N, C-alpha and C positions, 0 to 999 in steps of 0.2 A: 768515306773518301780516303784516298791514299794520303800519307804525310808528304811533306815537301820533298824529302829525299826520293821517295818513290816516284813522285811526279817528275823530278829531274831525270831519273833513270828512264822513265817511260818516254819523256821527251827526247832524251839522248838516243834511245833506240830508234825513234821515228826519224830523227835528223840524220842518223847514220845511214838510214836507207837511201838517202839522197846523195851519197858520196859519188862524185864523178858526173853529176848531173849539172849541166850548164846553169849558171846563175845561183847555185847553191854553195854554201860554205862547207868545207870538209871539217866536220866537227872533231874527228879523231885527232887532228893536228893540234887542237887547242887544249886537250886534256893531258895531264901528267902521265908519264909512262907507268904502266902497271909493273910491279916487280916480277922478275922472271922466276917462276916457281921452280925451286930446286937448284938454281944457279947462283943466287946471291947477287947478280948483276942487274943492270937496267935493260929493259927491252928497247928496241929501236923504235924511234918515233919519226914519222914523216912530217915535214914542215911545208905543207902546200898552202897554208893559209897566211895571211898577212901577219907581220910581226906584232901588230897591236890588236888586242881583242875587243876594241871599241865596236867593231862590226857585229860582234856576237851578242845578241839581245836575249839574255837568259829569261828575263821577265816575259818577253813575248813568247818564248818557248813554253814557259809555265802556263801562260794563258791558253796556248794552243792545246797543251796537254789537258788542261781543265775542261776545255770545250769537248775534246775527244772523250773524256771521262763521262761528261754529261750525256753525250750521244750514246755511249755504251749503256748507261744506266737506264735509258729509255727502253732498251730491249733485253738486257741481261741483268738478272739479279746481282746485286752487289756482293762481292766476296772480299774478305780481308786476307792479305798475304803477310805472313810474319815468319821470321826465322829463316829467311832465304840466305844461303851462303854461296860462296864461289863454287861453281860447278853444279849447284843444285838446280833442279828443274822447278821453276816456280809453281808449275801445275800440281806438284806433289804437296804443296803447302796451302793449297786453296781449300778453305772451309766452305763446303757447300751450304748455302743458306737454306733455310726451310722454305717450303713452297710459298710462293707469293700470295698473300691474301690482301684483299682490299681493306683499307682501314675502316673499322666500323663507323657507320654514320652516327653522328651525334643526334640523340633524340631531341627533337624540338619540344620544348615545354609548352604544352597547350594552355593557353590562358583560359581560365574559366570565364564563360560569358554569362553575364547577368542580364536577364531579359527584364526590361523595365527598371524601375528604381530599386535600390537596395532596400530589403526589409528592415524595419526597425527591430533591434534585438529584443526590446520589450514585447513587441507584437509577436515575435517568434516564440518567446517563453510562454506568452498567454495562449498561443495556438497549441503548444505542446500540453499545457495544463488542461485546457478544455477537451482536447482529444483523449487525454488520460481519464478524465472524469467520465466521459461518455463511453469509453471502453469498459469501465466497470459497470456502468448502467446497462450495457448490452449483456454483460455476464449475469447481471441480476435478472434480466428478462429470461435468459436461457435457464437460469436456476428455477424459475417459477413455471417454466413452460413444460407442463406435463399433460399428456392427453387425458381428457375427462369427458364425461357424457352429460354435462349440464344442459339446461334448457338454452335454446338459442336466444341471441339478443340482437337488436337492430343497431346499426352504426350510429344513429343519432343519440341513443342512450349511452353508447360507449364514449362519445365525444365529451359529454358532460361528466361522465365518471372519471375520465382521464384527467381532466382539468381539476376536478375536486381532489384527486389523489396527490397531484404535485403540490397543491396548496397545503396539504397536510404535511408533506415532507419538508417543505421550506419553512413551515412554522416551527419545526423542530431543530432548525439549524442554530448552532451556537452563535453568539454575537459576532465573533470574528469572521464568520461565513455569511452573515446576514446580507451583506452587500451583493451576494450572488442570487438572491431570491428572484428578482425580476428577470435575471438572465436565464435561470432554469425554467421559469414559467414561460418565457418567450420560446424556449426550445420545445416545451410540451405543446404550446399553442400551435406551433408549426406541425408537430406530429399529429395533433388532433385534426388539423385541416385535412390530413391525408385520409382519415377515416370518413370525413364528410364527403369526400369525392369517390369513395369506394362504390363498387357495383355489387359487392357481396350483400345479399339481402339479410342474412342472419349469420351470426358468429357463434362458434363454441369457444371454449377457453383456449384451446390449442391454436385455432385460427387467429384469435385475437392476439395471442403472444407473437405469432409469426408476423402479422402485419405491424405490430408494435415494433418489432425488431427491424423490419424492413424500413420503417419510417424514421428510425433513430438517426441516420445520417443527416436528415433534414433538420431534426432537432438540434444536432450538434452544430450544424452550420449556422442556424439562426441564433443559437446561444453565443457562438464565437463573435458574430457581427454585433450582437448586442453588447457583449463584454468589451469588444474593441471600442465601440462608441462610448461606453460608460467610463472606460479607462482614461479617456482624454480629460475628463473632469475629476476623476477619482482614481489616483494611482493605486489605491488599496485594493482595487479589483484584481490586479495581478497577484498580489500577495495572498489574497483569499483563495483565488483559483488554484494557485500552486499548493497552498496548504491543504485544500480539500482533495486535491489529486493524490496527496500522500496517504489519504485514508481510504484506500481501495476497498477493503472489506466492508466498511461502513457504507460507502456509496453503492456497492453491489447489493447489500442487504436492503438499503432504502429503496432501490429500484424494484427489487423483488416484492417488497411490501406495497409499493405503488401499484404494481400489476394486480396483486391480490386485493387491495383496497378497491381499485376500479372495478374488478370483476364482481366483488361482493356487492357493491352498490348496483351494478348491472342486474344481478339476480334479484335484488329487492325491487328495483324499478320494473322488472319484467314479471314480477309475481302478482299474486292476487291482492288487489287493493293496497298498493305500496304506501299510501298516505294515512292508512288507518293506524290507530293507536299512537297518534302523535308522530308519525313517520317511522314507526317500527315495522308496520306492515302485517298483514294477515296471511302468513305463508304456512302456518302449521296445520290448518285445516280442521282443527278439532274445537274451535270456538274459544280457546284460551291462548291468545297469541304470544304470551310472555314467558310461559313456564317450560318451554322445551326448545330444542334446537330446530332451526328452520333455515332454508336458503336465504341468503341476503343479510345475515347478521352473525355476530360472534356470540356464542352462548356459553356462559359460565355456570356450571352446575355443581352443587354440593358444598356451598359455603355454609358453615355451621354457626348457629347462634346457641351458645352453651347456656346452661341453667343460670349461670351468673351473669349472663348477657354479654359475655366476651365473644368476639368474632374470631373464628378459626377457619382459615382458608387452605389449610394443609390437605384437606380431603377433596378439594375442588379440581375440576378439569375444564379445559377450554376446547370448544368445538366450532369449526367453521363448516357447516354442512354444505355438501355439494361443491366443495372446492377440492382439487386433486391433492392426494397425499397429505403430508403434514403442513398444510398451508399456514396454520397458525404459528408455525415455527418462525416465519418471517416477522412476526410481531413480538418475538420473545423478549426483546429489550425495550419494548415500548410500554408505557404506563397505560392502564385501562382508560384513563380520561383523555389520552392523546389520540385515540383511534378515531378517524373520521368516518366511522360506519356505525350502524345500529348495533347495540349490545343488549342482551338480556341476562339477568342474574337471578339465579334461583337459590333460596336460602332454606335451610332445614333447622327448625327450632326444636331444641331438646327440652321436653317437658313431660308431664305424666302421660299425655297423649300427644306425641310428636306431630307437628304440622309443618307444611311447606308454604312458602310464599315467594312471589316473583315480581320483579318490576323491570322496566326497560329504560334505556338511555338512547336517544336518537343521535344522529351524526353530529348534531350541534350541541351535544352534551346537556340536553334538557331531559330531566327524568320524567318517566311516564308510568303511572300505575293503572291497573285495571279496576275500574269502578264497580264492575260486576263480580269481582272475585272476593267474596267475603272472607275466605280463609287467609288470603294474602293480607287483607286489611288487618285481620286479627294479629298476624305475626308482627307487622310493622308497628301497630299501635302498642302492642305489648313491649316491643323493644324500646320505643320512645318513653313510655311511662314506667318501664322497669317493673311491670306487673303482668302476671299471667292472666290476661283478659279472656273472657269467654262469654259469648252472647247467651249461652245456655247455663249460666251460673245459677246453681241451685240455692245460693244464699240470698237470692232476691235482689242482688245488686244489678243495676242497669248498665251492663258493660257495653251494650250496643251503642249507646250515645258516646261513651268514652272512646270506643274504637273509631267511630265516624269522625270524631273531632281530632284524632291524633295520628291516623295512619299515614297521612301525607308527610307529616314531620318525621315519622319513623323512616320513610324512604330516604328523605334528605340526610338523616343521620347515618344510615347505612352506606349510602353513596359516598359520604364524606370519609368513611372509614376505608372503603375498598378501592376508591378511584386512583389512589397512588400506587397500587400494586402493579408490578410489571407482569406481563403475561406468563413469563417463565415461572412465576410463583404459583401458577395454577396447573402444574405439570402432571397431575395424576390423570392418566389416560390422555396425555397430551396429543392433540391433533386427531383424536378419535372422530370419525365421521358419523 
């Protein structure tokens, strides 16, 4: 806007346009005479107006000038005039304004809409923790998911094997995570139901892993709802879930081991006479079910009994027959006694005439010996009695009775020695098929 002096000049110019018009006041008569340029005197002033200036309303003229300015601003960009002197053309001093642009519209802040009631922060944290746990479980499935050519298995056998595998995993949880046991079991039960509804007549290991992975979101959802319900009475559920979610590698390996465990038990149940030998099964086909690797069990071979009856496991290896790749690798940090699968252990006794003996341990950790294997009986009875027994003893000593009375105790003794070993301690030829 112009300053007041400019408004007055503008109003003066407009009023002067009306000189001589009836009903208008001659403004020039009310202004002081301008000095005569170059003559030092005063210019002539006409006095056509009344002697008193009460009739001249300067404020009204200012108002009129302001209204005229407002009308101009509606159509012409505003320009500022400065430094105008006598004899100057005001147009020479007009600063052309930049092109007119509309003022940018203020962005309206969109309020976030919440559908339904606000989520409880604790519930959100729980949801994130469960999601993270099941993300690592998916990675574990993928890790174990290698194409193999094992014998096919029915979906009903798979269902039982899956439930048995999660029971073993939760049994190994530390006390601070024990509160999650039923939550993880609930998830696997939901997953197992997916296999019950399947139309696939038989599975191989790869197909089993694929469907296990596909059903994992159902397990995650069931686990979350169970955890949410449990958290209402036990706030420790959230702490445990968030804690376990921070152990991603452990969760991943546990899940891979679950898949291997389930499939190992599937192979045993699908094999020849799975309930034979106390639940070890007759899968070897040569009439001696405990002294060699066979589908459906973990076989430890090469444990040495030295001449002084010390036990040396440094020459032993672990084998899971008919499982893909290094499947035993997923058991590497688990103790032999903690595996919920059938296990067979073969011992080599160092003596003048070395002999071998084997026994089995079923999924429930019950030791099993072969009552028809006289050589194995001799190994175990000798270990228990710390005597090199031999039924064919030429000294006339009746070792046969001693062997029959002591071989079972010998098995218990040896199992007590080796059951605490982790699978990684049998790494000679680790994972050999």
